[in-house]
N, C-alpha and C positions, 0 to 999 in steps of 0.2 A: 541538382537541386534537391533539398530536403522535402519530405513530405510534410514537415512541420513548418506552418506558416505563421503561427502565434506562439508567443511565450506567455506563461503564466507563472510569475514569480511568488514564491510562498515563503513568507518570513517565519522565523522560529515561533513568534507569537500566534500567528495565524495558524501555523501548524498545531500548536498546542490547543487552540480554541476548537479546531476541527476534530482533534483527537477526542476532547471531551465531548462534543457533541455526538460523536460516534458512540463513545462509551455510555452515554445516556440512553441512546436508541438501544444498544445492546443489554443494558441493564433491564429494560422494560420487557425484554423478550423471554429471558429465563436466567437461571443461574447456571454458570458455565463450569465444566470440569477442568478446563485449562485453555491455553492459547498455543497454537502452532503458528509460529511467526515465519513469515516467507522472508529469507534474508537476501539482500541486506536492507532493502527499501522498507520491509515491515518492522524493522527494529526499533525505531523511534516511536512510531505509532503504537506498538505494542507495549513499550514502556508506559506510555500515557494510559493506555486502556488497562493495563495490569494494575497500575496504581489505583485508578478511579473505580475499578470493579473488585479490588482486593483479591486479585488472582495471583497465586505465587507459582503455580505449576505452568511453566513455559518451557517449550522444546522449539526447535528450529528445523525447517525444511530449506535446504540449501540448495537453490535452483537459480540458474542464471540464463538469460537469453538475449541480454543486450550487450553490445560492444558500442560504446557511444550512444548514437541515436538510431543505430541500426540493429533490427532483432535477427540473431542467428540461430545456431543449433542449441537445443537445451542441453544443459549440463546439469544433472541432478545427482546429488550426493545421497547416500542412503537415507530414505524417508524414515521418520520416527515409527516406531512400532506402536500405534495407537489402536485399541480394540474398537470393535462395532463400526468400522468404516468411518470413524471420526465423530460419531454421534455424541452430542453434548459438549462438543469443542469448538472453539473459534479458530478460524484461520484469519490472520491479519496481514495485510499488505499495504503499501502506500497508495497504490493505484491499479486499476485494471486498464489496460490499453487495447491491445488487439484481442485480448482474451486467452491468448495461446498459453501463456505461463498459468493462468488460473485454470484453464481446461487441464493441464498437465497435473496440476495439485488436486484438483477435484477427482481426477481418475484414481488417485491414492486414497482420498477422504471424501467419498460422495456424500456422507450424512453429516459432515461437519458444515458449520455456518460460516460462510465466507464473507468477510466485511473489509472494505477499503475506505480511505478518506476520499478519494477522487475515482471517477468513473467515466470512461469514454464510451461512446455508443457501440462500438464493436465488441466490447467485452461485457456489456451489462448483463447479458443471460447467465454469466457464470458467477456473479456475486449476488448475495442475498441482501446485503445492506451497504450503503455508501452514504457520504454527506453531500457531495458536491458533484454535479455532472459537468464535463468540459468537453469541448469539441474534438473531434478525431485529429484535426490538424494542429492541435495545441501541444507543445512540449512544456511539461511542468517542471519548473525550476525549484527544486527542493533546497532548503537552506544548507544541507550538508554538501550540496555540489557547488556552492557559491562561496566567495570571500568578499569582505567589505574592502573597499579602497577609497582613497581621495579622489573627489570629483572637483575639477576646477569650476568657479563660479561662471555663470552665463557670460558675463563681460569679459571674461578671459578665455572664451571659447568653449566653456563647459556645457 
C-alpha cells in the first residue's frame, strides 16, 4: 500500500499561476544574483520565475531521489560552483516533500534562498518560501507527468 492516499492534480494553467505568485513573493524580498534550478522538477517553475523576475543567470543542480513514488538513494551530479555558500541566489524546485532532497541541496548552498511551489509538513523546515501547503499523504500530479485522453460520457460508463 502506498503512503500516498490523496492525489492533487495540477494543470498547466494552475502551475503558471502558482509560479507567478511565488515570483511576486520573491521579488519583494530582494534582487537575486541568479537561480539554481533543482532538476528536473524545478525546471518549469524556474522558467516562469526567471521570466517574471528578469533573471538570465540560471544553473542546475542535478539531484534525484525518486523512483516512481518511492524515495531511494541520492544521486547528485557535480553541484555548480557558486561563491559564498549561495548567498543572493535562489534555489527553485517544484515541491518539498520529506525534505531529504532539500536538505542535501542546502548542505551545498546554506545561504541560498530555497523556494518551492508546494510544501509538505515534513519538508517545511528546509524551504524559505513556498506558495501552497499540501498534506504529507498527498501525491502531487504535475502536468508534465500526465497526458490528456478521451473520457466516455457518464451515460456510457464514464
